[in-house]
Every structure is written in structure tokens, then in C-alpha cells.
C-alpha positions as protocol buffer text, in pm:
chain_id: "A"
residue {
  index: 1
  type: UNK
  ca { x: 4475 y: -1154 z: -2209 }
}
residue {
  index: 2
  type: UNK
  ca { x: 4123 y: -1157 z: -2080 }
}
residue {
  index: 3
  type: UNK
  ca { x: 4069 y: -1133 z: -1705 }
}
residue {
  index: 4
  type: UNK
  ca { x: 3868 y: -1455 z: -1709 }
}
residue {
  index: 5
  type: UNK
  ca { x: 4166 y: -1647 z: -1840 }
}
residue {
  index: 6
  type: UNK
  ca { x: 4394 y: -1488 z: -1583 }
}
residue {
  index: 7
  type: UNK
  ca { x: 4153 y: -1576 z: -1303 }
}
residue {
  index: 8
  type: UNK
  ca { x: 4116 y: -1934 z: -1428 }
}
residue {
  index: 9
  type: UNK
  ca { x: 4493 y: -1968 z: -1460 }
}
residue {
  index: 10
  type: UNK
  ca { x: 4544 y: -1830 z: -1110 }
}
residue {
  index: 11
  type: UNK
  ca { x: 4290 y: -2074 z: -963 }
}
residue {
  index: 12
  type: UNK
  ca { x: 4447 y: -2370 z: -1142 }
}
residue {
  index: 13
  type: UNK
  ca { x: 4794 y: -2270 z: -1020 }
}
residue {
  index: 14
  type: UNK
  ca { x: 4665 y: -2231 z: -664 }
}
residue {
  index: 15
  type: UNK
  ca { x: 4503 y: -2576 z: -670 }
}
residue {
  index: 16
  type: UNK
  ca { x: 4817 y: -2732 z: -814 }
}
residue {
  index: 17
  type: UNK
  ca { x: 5031 y: -2553 z: -557 }
}
residue {
  index: 18
  type: UNK
  ca { x: 4821 y: -2683 z: -271 }
}
residue {
  index: 19
  type: UNK
  ca { x: 4832 y: -3034 z: -419 }
}
residue {
  index: 20
  type: UNK
  ca { x: 5211 y: -3021 z: -439 }
}
residue {
  index: 21
  type: UNK
  ca { x: 5240 y: -2895 z: -83 }
}
residue {
  index: 22
  type: UNK
  ca { x: 5002 y: -3162 z: 42 }
}
residue {
  index: 23
  type: UNK
  ca { x: 5196 y: -3438 z: -134 }
}
residue {
  index: 24
  type: UNK
  ca { x: 5507 y: -3386 z: 79 }
}
residue {
  index: 25
  type: UNK
  ca { x: 5329 y: -3404 z: 413 }
}
residue {
  index: 26
  type: UNK
  ca { x: 5282 y: -3747 z: 570 }
}
residue {
  index: 27
  type: UNK
  ca { x: 4927 y: -3874 z: 606 }
}
residue {
  index: 28
  type: UNK
  ca { x: 4776 y: -3788 z: 940 }
}
residue {
  index: 29
  type: UNK
  ca { x: 4485 y: -3958 z: 1110 }
}
residue {
  index: 30
  type: UNK
  ca { x: 4161 y: -3768 z: 1076 }
}
residue {
  index: 31
  type: UNK
  ca { x: 4026 y: -3588 z: 1373 }
}
residue {
  index: 32
  type: UNK
  ca { x: 3705 y: -3726 z: 1522 }
}
residue {
  index: 33
  type: UNK
  ca { x: 3512 y: -3417 z: 1417 }
}
residue {
  index: 34
  type: UNK
  ca { x: 3524 y: -3403 z: 1039 }
}
residue {
  index: 35
  type: UNK
  ca { x: 3445 y: -3094 z: 842 }
}
residue {
  index: 36
  type: UNK
  ca { x: 3177 y: -3060 z: 579 }
}
residue {
  index: 37
  type: UNK
  ca { x: 3437 y: -3068 z: 302 }
}
residue {
  index: 38
  type: UNK
  ca { x: 3587 y: -3396 z: 421 }
}
residue {
  index: 39
  type: UNK
  ca { x: 3240 y: -3549 z: 455 }
}
residue {
  index: 40
  type: UNK
  ca { x: 3160 y: -3444 z: 99 }
}
residue {
  index: 41
  type: UNK
  ca { x: 3492 y: -3586 z: -23 }
}
residue {
  index: 42
  type: UNK
  ca { x: 3425 y: -3916 z: 151 }
}
residue {
  index: 43
  type: UNK
  ca { x: 3073 y: -3929 z: 13 }
}
residue {
  index: 44
  type: UNK
  ca { x: 3187 y: -3850 z: -344 }
}
residue {
  index: 45
  type: UNK
  ca { x: 3470 y: -4100 z: -314 }
}
residue {
  index: 46
  type: UNK
  ca { x: 3222 y: -4366 z: -203 }
}
residue {
  index: 47
  type: UNK
  ca { x: 2990 y: -4287 z: -494 }
}
residue {
  index: 48
  type: UNK
  ca { x: 3283 y: -4297 z: -735 }
}
residue {
  index: 49
  type: UNK
  ca { x: 3402 y: -4634 z: -603 }
}
residue {
  index: 50
  type: UNK
  ca { x: 3050 y: -4775 z: -626 }
}
residue {
  index: 51
  type: UNK
  ca { x: 3007 y: -4653 z: -982 }
}
residue {
  index: 52
  type: UNK
  ca { x: 3349 y: -4784 z: -1077 }
}
residue {
  index: 53
  type: UNK
  ca { x: 3279 y: -5130 z: -936 }
}
residue {
  index: 54
  type: UNK
  ca { x: 2937 y: -5139 z: -1105 }
}
residue {
  index: 55
  type: UNK
  ca { x: 3095 y: -5046 z: -1439 }
}
residue {
  index: 56
  type: UNK
  ca { x: 3364 y: -5309 z: -1390 }
}
residue {
  index: 57
  type: UNK
  ca { x: 3112 y: -5585 z: -1318 }
}
residue {
  index: 58
  type: UNK
  ca { x: 2902 y: -5478 z: -1617 }
}
residue {
  index: 59
  type: UNK
  ca { x: 3212 y: -5489 z: -1836 }
}
residue {
  index: 60
  type: UNK
  ca { x: 3303 y: -5836 z: -1708 }
}
residue {
  index: 61
  type: UNK
  ca { x: 2950 y: -5962 z: -1777 }
}
residue {
  index: 62
  type: UNK
  ca { x: 2946 y: -5835 z: -2135 }
}
residue {
  index: 63
  type: UNK
  ca { x: 3310 y: -5895 z: -2223 }
}
residue {
  index: 64
  type: UNK
  ca { x: 3311 y: -6275 z: -2220 }
}
residue {
  index: 65
  type: UNK
  ca { x: 3000 y: -6338 z: -2436 }
}
residue {
  index: 66
  type: UNK
  ca { x: 3104 y: -6072 z: -2687 }
}
residue {
  index: 67
  type: UNK
  ca { x: 3452 y: -6218 z: -2708 }
}
residue {
  index: 68
  type: UNK
  ca { x: 3316 y: -6568 z: -2770 }
}
residue {
  index: 69
  type: UNK
  ca { x: 3073 y: -6439 z: -3033 }
}
residue {
  index: 70
  type: UNK
  ca { x: 3353 y: -6261 z: -3215 }
}
residue {
  index: 71
  type: UNK
  ca { x: 3568 y: -6574 z: -3213 }
}
residue {
  index: 72
  type: UNK
  ca { x: 3280 y: -6785 z: -3347 }
}
residue {
  index: 73
  type: UNK
  ca { x: 3203 y: -6532 z: -3619 }
}
residue {
  index: 74
  type: UNK
  ca { x: 3570 y: -6521 z: -3717 }
}
residue {
  index: 75
  type: UNK
  ca { x: 3603 y: -6898 z: -3743 }
}
residue {
  index: 76
  type: UNK
  ca { x: 3280 y: -6935 z: -3945 }
}
residue {
  index: 77
  type: UNK
  ca { x: 3367 y: -6649 z: -4179 }
}
residue {
  index: 78
  type: UNK
  ca { x: 3724 y: -6771 z: -4242 }
}
residue {
  index: 79
  type: UNK
  ca { x: 3594 y: -7120 z: -4318 }
}
residue {
  index: 80
  type: UNK
  ca { x: 3339 y: -6977 z: -4563 }
}
residue {
  index: 81
  type: UNK
  ca { x: 3589 y: -6745 z: -4730 }
}
residue {
  index: 82
  type: UNK
  ca { x: 3849 y: -7018 z: -4764 }
}
residue {
  index: 83
  type: UNK
  ca { x: 3588 y: -7247 z: -4926 }
}
residue {
  index: 84
  type: UNK
  ca { x: 3488 y: -6986 z: -5185 }
}
residue {
  index: 85
  type: UNK
  ca { x: 3850 y: -6889 z: -5249 }
}
residue {
  index: 86
  type: UNK
  ca { x: 3924 y: -7255 z: -5316 }
}
residue {
  index: 87
  type: UNK
  ca { x: 3633 y: -7279 z: -5560 }
}
residue {
  index: 88
  type: UNK
  ca { x: 3739 y: -6960 z: -5742 }
}
residue {
  index: 89
  type: UNK
  ca { x: 4100 y: -7080 z: -5759 }
}
residue {
  index: 90
  type: UNK
  ca { x: 3990 y: -7409 z: -5913 }
}
residue {
  index: 91
  type: UNK
  ca { x: 3773 y: -7227 z: -6166 }
}
residue {
  index: 92
  type: UNK
  ca { x: 4053 y: -6988 z: -6256 }
}
residue {
  index: 93
  type: UNK
  ca { x: 4308 y: -7268 z: -6298 }
}
residue {
  index: 94
  type: UNK
  ca { x: 4070 y: -7474 z: -6509 }
}
residue {
  index: 95
  type: UNK
  ca { x: 4002 y: -7166 z: -6723 }
}
residue {
  index: 96
  type: UNK
  ca { x: 4377 y: -7115 z: -6775 }
}
residue {
  index: 97
  type: UNK
  ca { x: 4438 y: -7482 z: -6860 }
}
residue {
  index: 98
  type: UNK
  ca { x: 4138 y: -7502 z: -7090 }
}
residue {
  index: 99
  type: UNK
  ca { x: 3994 y: -7820 z: -6939 }
}
residue {
  index: 100
  type: UNK
  ca { x: 3633 y: -7705 z: -6957 }
}
């Protein structure tokens, strides 16, 4: 095995180990003086939440009109297809009966 893969595997196992250890500890209030890492985490979490809410509102804005357009297209196309199927059925039956 290559040393890169071993190093990557070791780092992943370390991160997972720390996550598992941190999951069992109860949440503690943050100290008034926060470290640079916690500030970065808070900042990234805020950016992520903002991006997630923006994507959700964009989805809600585009979802309803697209859904209505699809329903309208479906109803118009089924009406058209059923009309032409009816015409073709009549033509086929008249051809079989010989009433031309």
C-alpha cells in the first residue's frame, strides 16, 4: 500500500475517532474567549445556513410555476392525444366494417 493511502486512512480514522469521542460528551457552554477555529466554524456555519436558505427560497419560487406548467401541458397533451386516438379508432373501425 502506498504511504499516501496510509496517511489518508490514518487521518480519516483520527477525525472519526475524535467525532465519536465528542459525541458522548454533553454540550458545554462556550467560553467567552473563542478560538480562531471556533470563529471559523461559526462563520462557515453561518455562510452555509445563508446559502441553504437562499437555495430553498429559490427552489420554492421556481417549484410552483414549473409544477403548474407541467400540469397544464399534461392536460392539453392528453386532450389532444385522446382526440386523435378517437379519430384513428373511428377510421380503423370504418375501414374494418367497409362503410367507406
